[in-house]
Each structure stands twice: as structure tokens, then as C-alpha cells.
N, C-alpha and C positions, 0 to 999 in steps of 0.2 A: 551355488549362488553366493555372492558376497554382498552384504548390505552395509552401507556406510552412512552414518549421520554424525555431524559435528556435535560437540558439547553445546548445551544451551548457555547463553550469556545473560547475566542479570546486571551487568555494569552499564554505565552511561553509554548510550548508543551513538554511532556515527552513521553518516550516509554510506550506502554501498558505493563501491568504487566507480560504478557507471550509472548514469541516470537512465532509468528505464523509459522515460518519456521519449527520448530520441530513438531508443531501440524498437519500441512498438510501432513507430512509423515504418520500420522494417527496411530501410533502404540506404546504403552509400559507402567502397574504396579498395585498392591496394596494388602492389607491384606484381610484375609478372616476368617470368623468364621461361620461354618455351623450351621444353626438354623432350627428348624422343620417347615415344611409347612403342612397345613391340606389337606389331600386328600379327594376325594369326598365321601369316605366311613366313614369319621369322625375321623379316627385314625390319630395320629401324625406321619408323615413320612417325610423324606427329599425329597424335590421337585426334581423330575427327577430320582428317584431311583426305580420306579415301572414301569414295563412293562404294557402297556394297549392298547387295540384295541377299537377304536370308529369308527363305520361305516367301511369305507374302509381305514382308516388311522391307523397306529400302531406305537407307541413309544416304543423303547427298550433302556435301559441303556447300555452303552458300552464305548469304548475308546473315547477320545476327538478327534474332527476333526483335520485334518491336517491343518497346517498354512504355508504360504509362508515364513514367518520370525519367529524368536523366539518369543514366546508369553508367557512371565512370568505370565500374568494374568490368564492363564489356570491352573496354579498350584493350586490345591485344588478345581478346578471346578468339578461339577458333569456333566457328558456328556452322550451322546447317539445319537440316530438317529431317525428321523421320516420317515416312509415309506408311500408314497401316490401314487395314480394313476397318471401317466403322463397326461392322458386325463380323466377328471372326467366324460365325456360322455361315456367312456368305462372303467368303474371301475375295470373290471376283466382283463384288458389289461396290457400293460407295466407298471412297477413300477419304481419309482425313490426314492432316499433316500437323506435326508437333514440333515446335521450335526447340532447337538445341543450342546451348552455349557451353563451351568448355574453357574454363579459366585456368591457365597454366599455373603450376606451382611456382611460388616465389623463389624457392630454393629446392629444386627437385632432389629428393632423397629416395623416393620409392616410386615404382611404376604401377602400383595398383591404385587407381583413382578412387575418389569418393563421389557418389551420386547423391544428390540432394532431393528429398521428397518434401514437397511444399505442404503447408497447412491448408485450412479451409473447413470442409472441402470446397474447392473452387478457386483457391489462390493459385497464382502463376509462379512457378519456381524461378523463372527468369527475373521476376520482380522482387525476388528475395535474395538476389545475388549479393547485394551490399550487406545484408544482415550476415551472411556467411563470411564475407571477406573482412568485415569489421572484427570478427572473431578469429581472423587468420586461419580459417579452415584450410586454405590453400597453401599453408606454409611449406609443407613437404610433398604435397600431392596435387595433381590436377583435380579440379572439382567440376563435375558435370551437372548442368541444370537443364532439365527438359520440361516444357510446359505439359502438364497433364491434359488429356483430351478435353476439349471444350473451354479451356481457360484463355486468358487474354491474348497470348501470342500464338495460340493454336488456330487452325483453320478447319472447321468453323469455330468462332468464338461465341459461346453461348452465354453472354453476359447479362442481358436484360436490364438496362439502366432504369426501366420503368419501376422495378421493385425498389431500387435504391432511392429513387425520387419520391416514391410513396412514403418510405420510411422517414425521409426528411419532412415531407408535408404533414406527417402524422404526429409531429412534436406537440401540437396543440390538442391532441386527442388523448383520451384515457388509454394507457398502454394496453391493458388486457380486457377492455370492454368488448362484449359480443359485437357491437356495431363496428368497432375497429377491426375485429376479426373478419367480418364480412368484407370490408374493404381490402384487407390484407390478402384474403383468398382471391378476390377479384383481380388484384395485381398479379398474383401467382398464375392464375388461369390465363391472363393476357400474355404473360411470358411464355407459358406452355404453348399456346396457340400460335404465337409468332414464330417460335422455334420450329414447330412442326410444319408451318407453312413454308419454311425455308428448306424443308427436306430432311431435317435432323431426325434420326431414330433415337428418341430420348431414352429408350431402354438400353442403349449401348453405352451410356455414360455412367460408369460405376467403378468400384474398386477392383473388381475382378478383371475388367478390361484394362484398367490402368496398370495393374500388376503385369499383365501380359505385354503391355506396351514397353515397360521397362526391361522385361526379359528380352524382347526383340531388340531394344536399343543396345544392350550389352553385346549381343551377338553381331548386330550390324556394325558396331564400332570395332569389332574384333578384339574385345577385351576378354582375357582368360579369367581374370578374377578382379572383383571390385569390392568396395566398401559402401555401405548405405548409411545415410544420416537423415532421419525424418523428424519433423517438428509437428506438434499438434495433430491434426488429422493425418499428417504424413506418418505418424507412428502407427495408426490404424492400418494404413496402407503397407507400411514396412512389415508389420507382424503378419499380415496376409501374404505378402510377397515371400517372406521366409518360408511359409507353408507351401505355397503353390509353386515357387520357382527357387528352391534353395541352391541350385547349382550355381557355381561361380561367385558365391558370396563369401568374402573373407571375414567380415565383421559388420556389425550393425549398431548404430547409435540411435536411440529414441529419446526425445525430449518433449515433455508435456504429454504424458502417455494416455492414449485412448485405446484400450484393447477392443478389438472387434466384438468380443463376447459381451462387453458392457455397453457399447456405444448406444446412446439414446438420451432421452430426457431424464430418466431416473438418475443416471450417473451425473447429470448436470446439477441436480439438487445436492447430491453427495459432495460434488466439487465445491459448490457454493458454501456449504457448511464448513468443510475443511479449510478452504482458503480464507473465509471470513474469520474462523476461529484462530488461525495462525496470526492474522493481523491484529485481532482484538487482544490476544494473549501477549503479543509483542508490546502493545501499548501498556497493558496492565503491568508488565515487568519493568517498565521505566517509571520511576517515581514522578518525574515531571509530567509525563503524559497521563499517568493514572490519577495524579492529584487534580490536574486541570480537567480531565475528561473521565470521571469515575463512571463505572458501570456502562462503558461504551456499548457493549453488546446488547444490554437490556434496552438502552436508548434506541439503538438501531431497530431492534425487533419491534418495539412499541411504535416507532414511527411508521414502519411498514403497514401495520394494521390501521393506524390513524389516517394515513394518507389514502389507503384503499377505501376507507369510509368517507373521507372528505379530502379529495385531491386539492393541491394548491396550484395556482396559476401565477406565472410571472412573465416578464418580458426581459430578454437579455440581448446583448450585442455579442456577436461571434466574429472573431478575426477572419477577415477575408470575405465576410458576408455583409453587403452594404445596408441591408434593412434590419431593424430590430426583429427579434424572433419571439413569438409567443410559445411558451412551454407549459405543459401540464405535467405535474409530478404526482403519480399515484403510487400505491405500494409496489406494483410490478415494475414501474420505472425505477424506483429507488433500488430494488434488488438488482436489476440489470446494470444500473449505474455502478454499483459497488463491485460487481463482477469485473468490470473494466477498470475501475478506479484502484484496484489492488496493484496495478502497474505504477501508480503514483501514490504509494502507501503513506508517505510522510504527511500528506495533506488530508488524509481521510478523516482522522478524528476531529480535526477542526471543522471540516465541511459538515459532518454529521451534527456537531454541536451548534453550528450556525443555523442549520435547518431546524433543529429543536428549539432554537430561540427566535424563530420567525423569519429567518433570512435564507431563502432557498437559492440565492443567486449563484453561489459557487457551484453547487451541484447542477443547477439548470444550465449554466454555461458549459460545463464539461459534457453533460448529456447531449445538448444541442450541437456542440462542437464536433462530437464524433459522428453525428448523423449528417452534418452539413460539410464536413471536410471533403475536399476534392478526391481524397483517397477512398472515400466511401461510395463513389458513384461510378458505375461502368467498368469496374475492375474485377469483381467477383463473378465467377461462372455459376450462375444460379442453375444452369442446365446440369452441370456436374454435381452441384450441391444437392439439388432435389433428386437427382439420379441415385446418389448415395443414401440420402435420408429415407427416400420412399421405397427403395428396394431392399436395403440392408438394415434399417433401423426400425421404422414404424411397423413393418409386418411382424416383428418379433417383440414388440413392446406395446401394451395397450395404454390407452389414455388413463385408465384406472390405476395402472402401475405407476405412471408418472405422478399422479396425485398422491398415492400412498407414499412414494419416495419423498415428495415434498413435505408431507406431514411428518414423516419420520425425522427429516432434517430440521424442520421448523414447525413444531406442533401448534404454535399459536397463529401461524399465518392463515389468513382467510383462504377459502377454497378457490376464489377467483384468482389469487396470486399463484397458488401451487399448481393450478391447472395448466399453467404455461411455464415449462422448464426454462431456466435462464438461457437466453440467446436463441431459443427455439419456439417462439410464440406461435400458436395456432398451427403447429407442425402437422398434426394428424389431419386437420381440415385441408391444409395445403396439399398434403400427399394424396388425399382423395381427388383433388383437382388435377394433380400431376399424372396420376393414373398410369403407372408403370408396374409391370409384374414384380413380384417378390423375387429376390435372389435365392439361390439354393440355401437351405438352412445351414449348410456347412460353412457359409460365410461367417457365421457367428462362433465357429469353433475356437477353442483355446489353442494358442500356438505353443507347441512343444518343440524345442530345438536345442542343439548343442553348439550352434554358431555363437562365437563370442559376442556378447551384447552389452552395451553400456545403457543403463536405464536411468534417465535423469528426471527429477521432479523438483518443483519449487514449493517451498513451505507456504507461500501465499497464493498458490495456484487455485483460483476459484473457477477455472474453466474445465480442467481435466482431472483435478484432485491429486494431492500428494500421495494418497493411498493407492492410486492406480499403479504407481511404479512397483511397489512390492508385490501387488497382485500379478502383474505381468511377469515379473522376474522369477516367481516361484516355479514356473515351468520352463525356464530358460537356464539350462544346467550350468552354463559357463558365463553367467551374467554377473556384472557388477552394478549394484543398485545404489544410487546416490541421491540424497535429498539435499538441495541447496536451500538453507533457511533464508527467510526474509526476502525472497524473490518470487514474483508472480509467474504467470504462464510463459513457457519457453525460456528457460534459464540461460541458454546459450546467447540469447539476444541481449541480456542485461548484466550477466555476471562474468567478470574476468576469470574468476575461479572456475566456473563451469566451462568456459572456453579452454582454459589450460587443461582441465581434466579430459575434455573431449579430444584435444590434440594429442595428449599423451596416450589416450586409449587407442587411437588409430596407429600410433607407433608400436604399442605393446598391448594388444586387445585383451590379454588375460591378466594384465598387471598395470592398470592406469595409475598415475600419480595423483592421489587425492589429498596430499598434504596441505593444500591451500585452505581446506575446510576449517582447520583449527583457528585461523585468523579472522573468520567472518564475524561481523558485528551487525546488530539490528539497525534500522534506519533511525535517524533523529527526527522524531515527529514534531511537526509545527505546533508551537504553543502560542495561542492568541493571548494578547495582553488583556 
């Protein structure tokens, strides 16, 4: 295992080369030149243009999958669908279809393609095409995108907009109050009942089945060897896939690492601590930021407790939303705001300072904007998300363990705050309503592998923790572990350096070029007059 970290900088900072704000929207470009791929019969054919049945799975070329937003990256793509059993224990039973899009290499230099594993759980890979193409992942190789089961362009799509709509309506409620929790679980149960009424076997939507779907896709496309690139939850799936279906994998890249053996609420608190610390330290190392916002960490921690005791209410205007929006900020909301706000790190110290001086508008606008964005409604597969959470995570982590982890990370936080891990509010209650059986305990095993692996983390990652990268890499004997400083969750989306390292890795999986790390600088934090 090789571990690479750049030297720390204490000089005056500049902005990173790419604005993460655009990247986190996740979507949009590039050129294409169709090049031949070799099918299993030896003849030269374009990848994805041949119908093929392998076992109980069938790939058929056809129209490109639907997308929630315009997807210029689909222009020139070769598309189709993979049909597989919903339940592999009943291969002759109900079938589901998964959308497939193959974006040709811009300049074909290699015939082993890259397959993209989306985040979430519950995001649609097809909707992440532009994120991949913005980083020129398809420079030398075709890149394959397949919707995981239950996601937006799959059939059935287990999306449940009612949950997203509840999250928007709940902006004027205390984030972590028991009364909010009861409404939250009611929305989850309504989603569960709706999907079951449509005939979905909710126990069939999980990482084990998704890994098998990708194994079937490789065979059905006639690919002898391919490369895997997973982001966020896609890293959990990639590490499981490496264990269950190692055949045919040339190399694996994982970015924003969530090892299956850690996945759950406790690691969420670890991630928040590490990501927040990275941001606070970067401010403290810049004289202008440290002078204007001294003791930023102490201020934030104090505000969490004060707001949990006495929440503040305000009314804000959100772009694209015609009516003013009432927002309540308590301690739990503030923590979850900052988890997301690490993507816009330059403005965080100023926003915290304004809140401390009685002005919650900036934070409330960002908090409401995320919930009311069109991208927040009807796109996430809650059926797949809860299938993963409730079969693979909560059966192997108690509510008490989440609370202990929260108090280890933030000893002064009130119990009501640490009871709900970041981004996973009321998860155990939701899973009791979801009512699916636990996955085999082996789903939590550590992945040991000699497949060449690139392990990428961000120094500001408050969602999956910079420390998760070294943890995963220690059992991957041919891994290169890289931390990109000053970048939040999923560094490929935001960092040209990370993109360059990733492309060089797929060219030379045991010797990626990491030279760009030496030139990275911290963001220039906003300084209010």
C-alpha cells in the first residue's frame, strides 16, 4: 500500500481550481468518438450494440435511459437495458430492468472500459454522467453507466417523492424533535406501503443484489476485463463487489470511501469530526481568517448547544421558490448544514460568525435551498436506500453505539443531537417501519484484495471521513491511498488534481501520477468587513 499526502501550506490561500458548488449539483459534457470493443466471440463490434443472454440476465440495445435533467453527455452514447430477476433465489419470477448508457472514449487508447458505481445509496448512475465526463474520465476508455436497481431510470423506480416533499415541509420543524421523528417515520412507512402495493419485493434491493447485477452486466456485454470507479456509497458497493465478484476486474478507484465494515451512523459522527476539523484548521492557518474569526471551532460547538436549547426561526427567500420559507434552526440542523456546507468551505466561517451575531439568514437560505431544490425531489431511490440501510447497516449497529460515537466526536453536544447521526435522522425508527430481513453478517466483512486500487479522500470530507481511506487501503495490498486537502466529499467532482490522478491511475494502476498534489493551496475564506 502506498499512502500519499501533500505538504501542509501556511501561506496566503487561493481558491481551488474548480468551484465545488457546480460539482455537487453533479451533472453536465464532452466529446465522443466511437471505437471498437472486442466481443467474446473475437470479432470487433461496438460495445453495447449486441443483444446477449447470460444465465438469467439479458442485455438488449435500445433507447438511452431517461434522465431527470438534460444530459448532453448522452449524445452519441450507446444505450440499452439489462433485465435481471428481482430475486435471484427465484430466477423465473418477477423481472426488473436497469438502464445502461455507454459513453465512448474521446480518444480511444484502451479497450478495457470503466464502469461507474453511483453514490447514495439510491442515486442513479445515468444522472451522474456529466460529473464523470467533466473530469474527462472517458478520455481514453469507454465509460459504462448502469442504473442500480430501483433508481430513477430503472424499472421499477422506487423513488417515493413523498419523503422528499416531507423533508421540504419540515423546514419549520425542529430537526431532531421526537414529534418530527414520528412524522418522518410516517412518511417512510407510506413509501414502504406504496412500493409493496406495486409488487416490489423490498428485500431484494440491496448491495449484494446490485453487485450481482454488475457481474451480470459485464458478462452480458461480453467484456473480458473492466475497471471500476465508485463514489460515496458506490465505494461501499465497489469493495463488496471486489469480494463477491473479483473476476474480470483490472483495477478499482474509490472516492469518498465508505467501507462496508464501518457503514452506519457511528462513522457519520467520525466523518463530521474529521471534515469539520479540516475546515476549522484551514481557517486557523490563514492569518486573515483566524484574526477575523478566532476560535471558529469553539464558536460552532457552542452554537450547536445553544440552538438545541433555544432554536431560532427566520423567513428566507429561496431561488426558484415563489413564496417565502419559514426555517427553524436547532442544533441538529446546524450540524447537518455544515456537513453539506463543507462543499462551499470559503463561506463557512463568515456564515457561522453571522449566526453568532444574530443573523441566521445565510445558513437558513442554504439549508432551505438544499431541501427545496428540484434536484431534491423524486430522484433518490428510497427503496434502494432503505434496502441498504435496513439490511446492511442498522442490524449491525445499535442506537446506543451511534450515541456513543457522537459523544466521542463531540463530547459537549446534547444527547438529542448525537442520537441522530448526520444525514441519517431517525434511521433505526425508519428501519423498523421498513421491515426487511438483515443481510448475512458477511456483508460487513473487510475487503482483502490484491486488485490495484486507488483510494481517494478529501481533507474536508464530513460525510465519509478522510480517515476511511487509510482504513480501507490497509487490506488492499496493491493500493495507492491519496488524500486531497481542502476538498469535501467526492474529490473527483471538485478537484482537477484528483481528476488527473484518477485518469493516470487507470492508465497505470500501480503507478499513478500524484505530482499535482504539491501545488495545492487552501481556499481563500470570505472575510466580512
